[in-house]
N, C-alpha and C positions, 0 to 999 in steps of 0.2 A: 339536914342535910347529910347526915350520918349514913344514909342508903346511894348517893350521889358517888360517881369516879370522882376518882383524882382529879383528871380534867376537870370535869364539872365543877368540881368545890374549887379548884383553881381559876378559874373563868370567873366564879360567881364573886368569888372574894376581889377579882380584878375587876370588878364590873361596878361592884360597890364603892370600891381606892377609885376608880374611877372617877365617878360621879359626886363624891364626897370632897375631892378636890379640886377636881374643877369648877365645883360649882363655890368653891370654898373664894370670898374674898380675896384672899391674901396671891390668888393666883391673879388678877387682874391687876393690869399694868397702872403703876403710877401716877397719877397726876402728875404734872413738872413739878410745880411747887412741892411735892411731897420728895420728891429725887431726890437721889444724892448729887452734894453739888459738882462732880467733878464729870458728870453727864453731858453737862452742857458747854464743855471745853473740847480744846484742838490741843490735839498730841502733836510731837513733832521728833521722829524715830532718826538712830545714826544709820547709814545708809536704807537697803533694802526691809530691811525689819521693820515688826509690828507689835515686838516682842518688849512686853511691860519694861523689861531689863534694858533697854535700851530708847528707851524715852528721855529725850536731850532737854526738849522745853514743851511747856505746859499752858498753851495761851486761851485767855475768857474774855476774850475782847475788848479786853485796855488792858491788859499785864501782860509782861512774859515774861514768863516761871524760871528757875533753874530744873530743870528733871521732871519728875511726876507734881512736884509739889504747887499746892497752892496757900501757902502760907507766903504771910506780908513780908517775913522777910529772905523767902525766895524768890521776890521783884527784881526782876533784871533788866525789863525796858517798864514804863508808861505809854501809853499810846492814846489821842483825843484826835486822829485822823487830820492832824497835821503836823503832828510834832511828833518825838520819838523823843522821853524824857531819860534820862539815866536813874535807877531803881523807882524810887517811889512817888518821887517828887513832881510836881508841874510848874517849880519855878521855873521861870522866861532862862537864870541861869545855868539851870541843867539839862537845857536840849539840845542833845545829841545828833538830829542830824529833822532835819524835816523836810517833808513831803509835800508835791504839790501835783501829784497824777501822773509824774513821767520822771521828773526826775527829783535822786536828794541829795540835799546838800550837808552837806558838813556844818553844823551848829544851825544858828535860825537865820545865815544869809540865804539870803538868795540871786547871788549874783553867778552869774555863768561860770566864772574863776572858781565855786567852790562846790563846780559841781564833783560829787563823787562816783554816783551811780546814775545811771542811762535803763529805761524800764518800758520796753514796749508794744507788753501783753503777753509775750511768750519769751524773749530774751534780754539778761541783765546786763546792761554794759560797764565799763569802768569807764570814768569819766561823763564827757557830752559825746563821746563815739555812738556810733552804732555802724562801724565797721564791724565784717563779721572775725574779725583778726582783737578784736576786743571784748567779746564776748566773755564772763567769766562765769555767768548762771544760766540754764535753759529749764524753764517751767513749763508743768505741763497742766497742770492742775492739780498731781497727786505726789510728782516726785521732783525733785529737783535734782538736777545733774549737772556735774564738773563740765564749764566750756560748753563748748555746742553742742557736744555731744548726746545722743540718745540711749546708748545701753546699757543697756541691766546692769553692766559692771562701773558705770561712773554713774550710777545713782549716791548723792551725797545724803538728801534726806527723804525722809517717807511724811507725809504728810497727810491728819486725815478726817480734814476736813476745810475750812476754809479759814486762810492770814489775810492782810494786807499785802498789799505788791512793797511798801518801805523795808520787809523784815526779808521779807529774799534774799538780802545780800547777809545779812547780819546772824540770819538761822544758820 
């Protein structure tokens, strides 16, 4: 390598480095079981932001956590597909809301008088109403907007994955 030009030496070293690093097992993607635990979580951000400093909630499919945390002490709600429980508890006395796929009821009740929110796939309405004047949130799959608006200035939350519709009025 002594008689080679600077550029030739540079490219020879770069090639050797690239082949060594590219062939290294460290550069291969990790299997799912070996990934960091937070790679399968969904983050809910404040406004349109996706900065880690603006994470308000973390969702792991069962628990809604405060901030970026996944510590059990930071669990706000537990979800079992029908009931939303306060904290980590799954006792019936700790049921905050009941979800039937369209209506979010207060507590364990499924009486129409206890409907807190209605969801039609795009809009979250206050109570049982589906009048446009009663729209409190609009959901497009990534952004949660204030009221019926879809203007970027009215984005309340950015969600980087999938969450249950029952959480939309809460987050």
